[in-house]
N, C-alpha and C positions, 0 to 999 in steps of 0.2 A: 271844027271836028278834028281836023288834021293836025291840028296843033296839039289837041289832047291826046291824041293816038299818038304822037312822036313822044310826048311828055311820058305815057305809061310805057312805051317802048324803052325810054330811057331809064325809067326806075326800075324795069323788070331786068334790063340787062346787067345794072348796077348791082340789084340784088343776088343776081346769079353770080356776079363776081365776088361779091361778099360772101356768099354761101361756098363756093367752092375753096375760097381764100381761107375762111374758117376752118374747113375740113383738114387742110394743110397746118394749121396752127397749133394743132395737138396731135394728129394723127401719127406723125414720125417718132413723136414722144413715146407716145402709148405702145407704138409696134413691138419695141423689144421686151416689155414686160411679159406678154405670155410665152415668150421662147426664153426666158431669162436662163433656164438651166443649159438648154443647148448652146446658147451664145456664151455662156462662162466655160463649157467645156470645149467650144470651139477657139476662143482665146486663151484657153488655160489661164484664167485668171480666178480670183477670189470675189466672193459677193460684195466684199468692201470696194474693190476695184470696179466692179460692175456698177455699183452705187454711183460712181463718178459720172457714168454716162446720163445719168437722170439729173444730178445735181448741178452739173456744170451749166447746163441750158439756163436752169432756174436763176443761177448767179448773173448769167447774161442778160437775164430779162431785167434785172435790177441794175448792173453796172452799164448795159449799152445803150439804155434808153435816150441818152442826148444825141445818140447817133442818128435817130429818127428824123428829128427836127431839122437836124442840119442838111440830112440828106433829100428831105422834101424841100426845102429852100433851093437846094441845088438843082434837083432835075424834076421837082415836081412831084404830088402826092401820088398818081398814076406810075410815074416811071420808079418812084422809090419802091411801090409794091411790086413791079414787075422784077424788079433787083431782090426783092424778099423771096418771091417766089421762086426764080432762079437758083437763089442760095441753099433755099430748102431742098430742091430737086438734087442739086449737085451733093449737098451733106448727105442725103438720105441714102444715095448710090453710094457714095465714098464709103459709108459706115459700114457697109456690108463687105467690103473687100478684107483680104486677110491682114490682120496686125491689128493689135489694140491701140497704138501708137495712132494709126491712121482713124482709127475709130473715135479717139478722145478729140484729134484736130476735128474729125468731121462734126462732133456735137458742138465744138465751139462755133464753128460756121453755123450751125443749124440754130444754135442759140441766138446769135446775132440776127439772123434772118428773120426767126419768128418774132424776135423783139420789135423788129420795125413794123411787122405788121400788127403786133397787138397796139402800138402807139398810134399808128396812122388810121385806122379803121373810122374809130370816132370822129375824126376830122373829116374824113370823106363823107360820113353819115351827115356831120354837122354842116358841110358845104353843099351837098347835093341832095339832100332828102327835104322835103319841106316840114316845117315844124311839126306840124299834127303826126306826120309819120315817122317821126324820129325815134319814138319809143318802139314801134313796131319794127324799124330796121334793126335797132338793137336787140329786138327779141331775136329777130332771124338769125342774127350773128351767133348770138349765145346758143339759140337751139341747133344750129349747125355745128358748133363746137362739141356740144354734148353727143350729137348722134354721129358724129366722127370719130369720137372717142369709143362709143359701144359698137360700131361697126369694126373699126381696128381690133378692139378687144375680141370680139368674136370670129373675124373672119382668119386671122393671122395664123392661130393654131391649125385649123385645117388646110390653110395655103402651105404652111411649112410642112405638114404631114405628105404634102404631094410634090413640092418642089425644094424642100429643105428651107432651114431659117433664114439662110443669107437672102434668097429669092423673096421670101415672103414679108423680110423687112424692107428690101428695096423695091419692092413691087408698089408701094405707096406713094411713089416718086412719079406715077403714071397720072396720079389726080393732079398733081402740081403742073404737069404738061397742060393738061386740058384748062386748068384755071389760067396760066399763063396766056394760052390763046384768047380765052375771053378778056382778060385784062389788056390785052393788046387792042382788042376792039374798043374797049372803052377808053383807053389812052388816044387812040386815033380820033375818037368823037370828040374828046375833050379838046384836043390840039385844035380841030375844025372849029370848034364853038368859041374858041379862045381868038382865032383868026377873024372870025366873023363877028365877034363881039365890039360894040362901038369904045373907041378909046376913052381912057380914063382923062379927066381933066388933068388930075397930079396925083402920083403915088402918095399913098398914106405914109406919115412917118413911121419907121419901126421902133415901137416901143418894147424895150426889154421885159419879159416875162418875169414877173416878181409874185413869188407865191402869197396870196392874201390868206385870210382866216378861213374863208370857205375852202381854198384850195388846201390848206392844211388839215381840215375836218374831214373832207373827202379822203384824202391820203390816209387818214387814221383809219377810218370806216373801211377803206379797200384792203388795207393792211391787216386787220382783223379778219375780213373775210377769207383772204389767202391763207393767213395761218390757220384758221379754222379747216379750210378746205385740204390744204396738203397735210395737217396734222392727222385728220381723221382719214383721207385717202390712203396714206402710207401703213398707217398701223391698225384700221379697223379690221380686217381678216385676222391679224395676229392676236388681237385683244379677244376676240370672239373664241378663237381657237384655245387661249389660254384659259378665260374665265367660264367659258360654257362647253369646252370639250369638242368644239364641232370639228368636222373634217375640214380639211381645206378646200374642197369643193363646196360646202355648205357656207363656210366663212366667208369664202370668196363672193359668194351670191350676194351677200350683203353690200359688197363694193357695187356690183351690177345694179341693185336696187338703188342705191346711192347716185348713180350715173343718170339712170333713167329718171330717177325723180328731178334731176337737173333739167331736162328736157320740159317737164310739166312746169316748173317755176320759170323758167324763160317764156313760156307761152302765155301763163296766166298773168305775170305782172303788167304787160301792156293793157290788157283788157281790164284789170283792175284799177287802172290810172284813170280809165274812162269814167269811173265812177266814184272814186275816192281821191282824197287828196293824197300827193306824195309821200307826205311823212306817216299817214295811214297805212298806206302799202308798205312801207319799208319796216314800219313798226310790227306788222303782221310777220314779214320775214323773218325780222330779228328774234321774234317768239317762236318762230319754228325752227331757227337755228341753234337757240338755247336749248330747245327741246331734246336736240340729238345726245349733247353730253349729260343731260339728266336723265335720259332713258337709260345710257350706258352704265350710269353711276348707280342708280337706283332699282333699275328693273332689267338686266341685259337681256333676259328671255325674251323681250319684246325689242329686240334688236330691228325686226323687220319695221315695225312702226317707227322706231328713231331715224331707220336709215330713209324712210320714204319722207318723213318731214324735214329731215336734214338736207337730204337729197333737193327737194323742192325749195328749200332756203337757198342753198349755193347756187343752182341756176338763177333763181329770182334775185339773189342778192347781186349777182354779177350783172345782170341786166339791168337793175335798177341803178348801180353806180355809174355804169357806163353811160345810162340815159341821161343823169345829172351831168356829166362831163359834156356830152353834146349838147345838152341845153344851155347851158352857162358858160360854155369856153368863147364864145363871141365869135370872132372868125376863124377860118380855118387854122391858120397858123397858130394863134393863141389857144386854140382847142388842141392841138398837137402837143403845144409846150404845156399844157395844163394835163394831157394825156400821160406825158413824159413823166412829168414830176410825180404825179400820183403812183404810176407803175414802178419807176426806180425805188422810191419809199417803200411801196408794198413789197415787191420781190426780194428786195435785199433782206428785209426782215423774214418774210416767208422761207426763204432759203434755209434758215436757221430751224424753222418749226420741225421738220422729220426727224434730224438728229437731236433736238432737244426733247422731244416727247420720247424718243426711245432711251436717252440717257436719264433721264428721270424714272423711267419703267425699271431701267437697270438698277438705279441706287434705290429706290422706294421698294422693289421686289413686287409691285403691283400696279395696277393701272388707275387707282385712284387719283394719285396726285397727276398722272399725264393728264387725265380727263378734266381734274379742276381747272388745268391750265387751259383746255379747249373751251371750257364751261366760260372762264374768262375773257377768253377772245370772241367768243360769240356774244356774251353781253356787252363788250365793247362795241361790236358792230351795232348792235340794237340802239346803244346810247347815240354814239357818233352819227350812225346812219340817219336817225330821226332829226337830228341837230341839223344836218347836212342837205337833208329834204327840206327841212323849214326854212332854211336860210335860200337855199336855191330857189324855192318857189317866189321869193319876194324879189328877186333881180334877173329871172331868166329873162334874156332877151328873146324876141322872134327868132 
């Protein structure tokens, strides 16, 4: 019984650390959006210049992913995550200091730090969570990202009204300090267990990671997921204002519904996987993803329904893909390498999605062509996601 209690405590502490880390992997990025007008006036910059503060971190997600496996090899998973959290806290505070140049440098650091967390969480789940619980742990991670995004969007504006936009944006660093304390405990326990563990007979030979067919298919699936997500998130309010004449408040509510739907999707996917095959679950997610651009093309007056189904799909798709990565990665090192490969491909392409959708809208003079692009990306997720789940189920290790 004592061993069972210690194991539950270990898993509980680990999940707490993952939740707190997940809050930090999106909240600092989202915090600026609700106070965009005030920040632009404070820095005396144009909207295009302000856009750099969201585009640069996304580029880092793609370009800097090889740093995470290298760092994990040098200082361990927990140590790398501590460095990730520290970078996020420092960057979040520095970004609020006077000077747009400091802000740009800060978001580069922020992007690098968040990239490390993005890549390493699946490896931690693979290494430290029993096989049966990996889907649930990935769901907890995805839910925490969405909850953190919603909380940040809701709380930043009233906080800015009370304390000013700079303090409101920097205030999200407090959560990072709490997360760092929890991960210090996780790190100390991991080092203690490593000292107590019996020595291995001989270290395993290090085999370089080479993407195979399944890795490429997973990368295509997550690329389609990311292109769909960032393309919709960036332009949905503008589309509804243009096509339906909705006020900014009403059009913005669609984005809130879209993000809240992600929480539902992240929770439901592990439950569905208990009863259905992974390929059936990801096929359902793909159909829900496809429904969003179809609704916006054919019946935009029903945008709430499309936002709900698309929101469920974006949360469920994220959870499904990272569950596959955790299941088929092998050991923690190869899981880290697979996660890095998938995210490098995905975010480099996804960084082009918002400007591409905007440029197509400007060229076409309507939203039909941009939404056809989103329809293509969601359909790609459906096809390649089913293929990835099918191949993964045939060779997922214990």
